[in-house]
Structures are given as C-alpha cells and as structure tokens.
N, C-alpha and C positions, 0 to 999 in steps of 0.2 A: 362182761368185760373182766379180764384178769388184771390183778394189780401189777403183775410182773410182765414186762414186754420183752426183756432180754436185749433191747436196743442199746442199753447203757453198759453192757458187760465189758466193753473194751475202753471204757473211760470217756465216753462222750455222752452228751445229753442234747435234747432239743430245746431251742428257744421257742417262743411263740412264733408261729408261722413256719415252724419246722426246721429252721437252720440248725445244723449240728455244730456243737462246739465242745472243746475239752471241758471236762468237769472242773478243771482248775482255772478256767477262764475267769477273769476279774468280774465279768458280768454275772456269772454263776455264783461267785462268792458274794456279790452284792445282794442278789435276790435270795440266795440261800440264808444270808444273815438276817434278812427281813423275816423269813420263815422261822428261823430259830428264835428271834425276838418274839414273834407272835406266839410261839409255843410257850415261851417263858412267861408271857403275860397271862396265858391260860393257866399256867401253874400258879402264878401269883393269885389269881382270882379263886382257884380251887382251895386255897388256904383260908379264905375269908369265911367266917361263920356269922350269920345275922344275929345270933344271940350275943355275940361279943362286939359286933361292929354294926351300929345302926345305919351306917352309910354304905352297907354292902350293895343294896339294890342300885343306888346311884352309881357306885363304882362299876358295877356290872354293865349298866347302861352306857356309861362313858366308854368303857373299854370294849364293848361290843362294837361301837362305831369305830373306835381306834383300830381294833383288830381287822375290821373290814377295810378301812382305809389303808392300813399297812399291807394287807394283801394286794390292794390296788397299786401301791407303790412298788411292791415286788414285781407285779405284772408289768408295770412300766419298765422296770429294770430288765425284765426278761424279754422285752420287745426289741428286736434289732433296730439299729438306726435306720431312719427313712421309712419305717413301716407304721401303719396306723395303730395307735394305741387304743385298746378296747376299754380300759378303765383309766381314768386320770385323777390325779390329785388336783384339788381346786383350792383357791384362796380360803373359801369358807371352811375347809377341813382344818386348815392351819388356825384360823380364827377360833374355831370350836375348841382346839387344844389350849390356845392362849387364854380364853375365857375360863376354862377349867383350872388352868394353872393359877390364874388370879384368884379364883374362888377358894381353892384349897390353900394357897399360900397366905391368904389373909388370916387364916386360922393358925398359922405356924409362927413360932418364935423366930426372930431374925437370926441368920447364921453369922457367926463371928469367927469360925474356924472351919477347916475342912472336916467332914465327918467320915467315919469308916462305914462301909456298907455292912448291913446286918440287920439285927432286930428281929421282929416277928417274921416267920417264914414267908408270909406274903410280901412284906416290905423288902426282905432280902431278895426275893425273886424279882421284884420290880427293879432293884438295883442291878441284878444280872441282866435283865432285859435292856436296861439303859446302856450297859456297856456293849451289848451285842448290836444295838441300834447305832452306837458310835462306830462300830466296825463297818456296818452296812453303809454308813455315811462316808467313811474313808474310801471304801471301795467305789461308791458312786462318784465321788470326786475324781477318782482315777479314770473314770470313763470320760471325763471332760465334757465336751459339748454334745455328746451323745445322750446326755441325761437332761430331762426337763428340769430347769432350775427350781421349780416348785417342789420337786421330789427332794432336792437337797435341803430346802427350807423345812419341808415336812419332817424329814429325819432329824434335823437339828432340833426342832421344836418338840418332837416326840421324846427325845432323850431328856429334855427339860421336864416334860410332863411326867415321865417315869420317875425322875429324881424327886419331884414334888410329891407324887403319889406314894413313893416309898416313905418319905418323911411324914406325910399326912397319916398314913396307915399305922406306922410305928408309933406316932404320938397318940392316936386314938385307941390303940390296943395296948398302951402302956409299956411299949418296948423301949421307948426313948431312943436317944442317939448317943453314939460314942464319938467324942471329938478326937481328932488326930492330934497327938502331942508331937510337936516338931523338935523333940530333943534328940541330940546326937549322942551316941554311946561311945 
C-alpha cells in the first residue's frame, strides 16, 4: 500500500465510511486538530529524560492512554452523522484524566495569577498541545448535535490535564512558572 493515493489532490478528503468533504470542512478541522494535539503530546514526551524526571514512566503510561483516546475522539469527529462510530469516548476515559489531574495538582502550588506558557521543552509542548485541543473543542462545538457530548467533555478535560501536566513537569524539572503581570504600558 502506498502512502499517497492522489484522491486528495483537488482539496477533498474522505471521512470514515468514504464520504468526501472539502479539506476546509469544520469536521476535518476538528479531527485534524486532534491529530495535531496528539503529535504535540508525542513531542512533549520525547523531551522527557528519566535521569532528570523520575515520573517519566508514569507520564508515558498516562499519555499513552490519552493519545489512544484522543485518536478515538478524532475518529468520532471523522465519522459522519448517523453512521456507526467504531471507537467511542467513555465516561471512564474522562474519569481517568480527572484522577490524574487531581494527583498531579495535589503536588502543585496554588495558582494566584495567570501563567505564561513555557518552561522546560516538554512543559512548553504540553502547553501548545493544550491550545490545539482547545481549537479542536471549538470546532467540535461548531458541529453541534452531530458530536457525541462526551467528546466535548473529553476535549475540555484533556485541555485541563495538559495544563496541569505542563505545570507538573515544569515544577519537577526546575523550570518554574512565569506569572503574567497585568501591567499596562
């Protein structure tokens, strides 16, 4: 099987079940943003080194599940309305993230100001992934009732998890956080 099919050369792509749509369709933007976030999570993980971060193995386990679930969310978004969904997001996927958020957040200082994205390359990449997930969420909301409500909850919670992961990793790798100063010039 070749990687190139030439079927998208005129600006269309196939959804699951073969329906062709424009590559600028909001559904394509939604699942494409999930794919982009998934890639950014992979980049974030690639910056972790076990000799510097003793939580690397746990983070990899957490995000292996998250990346798989995010792929499933994207597949749901790529499935046309009224068609059977092959992979679904479940309540337990959301609960898994909430439990991880609670665990990591219990080790973090309380936030009193907005923080600027950055820090360790892994933390910064998790911040980028968070913003891409927010884009996926906005696109999914635009699809309205065509989207499983659990996908919307999943994307919302995932952005929370990514924010906490960025903070947790930055703290444990000594990168700290830079607060936003709301001064006007």
